[in-house]
N, C-alpha and C positions, 0 to 999 in steps of 0.2 A: 492541104492546110485549109483551103476555102471550104471544103466539104465538112470538116470538123466544126467550124464555126456555125454552119447551117444546122447541124445536128444539135448543138448546144442551144441555139435560138429556139428550135422546135421543141426541145425538152422544157426550156424555161416557159415558153408560151403554153405548152400542154399543162404544166404544173399550175400556171396562173389561171387557166380555164377551170381546172379541177377545183382550186381554191375558191374561185368565183362561184361555181355551182354549189359548193358546200355552204358558202356564206349566204347565198340566196335561199337555199333550202332552210337553213336554221333561222333566217330572218323572217321569212314569209310562210313557210309551210310546216315547220316543226311545232308540235304540241307535246307537252308532257302528257303521260297517261297515268291516271290515278286508279288505284284499285279499291280504295275505301274513301269514306266521307272525310276522315281526318286529313288525308293527303289533299283532297280537293279544297277543303276549307283553308289549309295553309297556303295553297297557291292562289285561292280567291282573295285572301287578305292582301297578298302582294300583287294581285292582278297579273299573274304570270300566265302565258298562253298554255292552257291545259284542257284536256278532254276527260270526261268522267261519265259513266253510266251507273246510275243509282237504281239498283234492282229492288224496289220496295215491295211491300205486301200486295198492294193493289195495282200499282203502275210502275213501269220502267221509265225513269226520267233520264234524258241525255243532256249533258251540259258541255259547253265549249266556251272557255274564257278567251275573248279576243285580245283585248289590250286596254291599257289605261289611256283615256282621252280626257284631258283636263284633270279635274279632281274625281273622275268617275271611272268605273270599271264596266265594260260592256260584256255581257254574258248571253249567249244564245241558249235557250232552254227549249227542249222538245220532249214529246211523249212518243216513244217508240212502240210501246205496247201497253194496252189496258188488260190487266189480268183478271180483275174482279170488278163487278159493277153492272149496272143496267146497260141495255143495248143502246141507249141514247148517248152514252159516252164514247162509243166507237168512233164517231167522226173526229175525236181528238187525236187518234193515232196518226202518227206521221206529220203532225202539225208542229210548228215551232213559233217562238217569239223571242225578241231581243229585249233583255232587261238591263237597265242602267242603274247600278248601285254606287253609292259613294265609295271612294277608294278606302280600303281597309275594313269594309263591312263584312261581317260573317253571317248575315241574314241569308236565308234561302232565297235565291232570285225570284222564285215563283210566289213567295209569301205575300208580296204586295204587287198585284198585277197592274196597279196604276202606274208603276214604274216601267211597264213593258209595252211593247208594240208588236203587232203581228197577228198572223192567222190564229194561232193557238189562243191568244187573249180574246179575240173576237168570238171564237167558238165557245170558250169558257163562259163569257158574258152571256151568250145566247142561251146556254144551258141554265144559267142562273135565272134568267128572265123566264124561261119556260117553266122552271120549278116554282117560281113565285107565282106565275099565272095559275098553275095547277093548284097551288096552296090556296090562293084567293078564291078560286072557283069552288074547291072542296069545302072551304070554311066560310062561305059567304054569309050564311045565316048567323053564325057566331060573331063574325066581324060586324054585321049590322047591329046585333044586340049590344056589343061593346061600344059602338059609335053612339047608339041611343043613350047608353048610360053616361057617356061623356057629355053629350048634349044636355041631358036632363041635369047632370051635376053643374054644368056651366050656368044653366037657367037658375037653379037654386042659389048658386053663389052670387050671380048678378042680382037676384031679388034681395038677398041678404045685404048686399052692398048698398042697394038703393034704400032699403029700410033703415040701415045704420046712418046713412048720410042724411036722411029725412029727420031722424031723431036728434042728430047733432045740431041741426039748424033750428 
């Protein structure tokens, strides 16, 4: 009789361990997987733990919705592959950033990188700065001419203002 009670206890403990393992998995490790953007957006709106890979024309974006924190939703955004573009974009591959969106937002997490932090954001900002630098160097003459027009226009406006105030008094 004593042996039977030990078996029952072992079975109960075994079942409890299995239930605990399943609970831990679904609480910490389980993510829904979406196959299209509509599925992802519906999970994003509710801030449900979800994974999604958006195979776009130029870039493959990977998304992972973590959880709701306060009134915000935390989403990890990464680039797994650059398909089209210049070679200077290759350093973006494999990089990621975490974006904080307001709960219920349907905006693309990467649409406002000011709400993001991480290596991908830094690399994207670096590319923007490089492109601006190149643009300024390539168009330095035109930019100088435009600045001269602005300066000359300001001088003319200032002279007109002085003349008008002199006539008023």
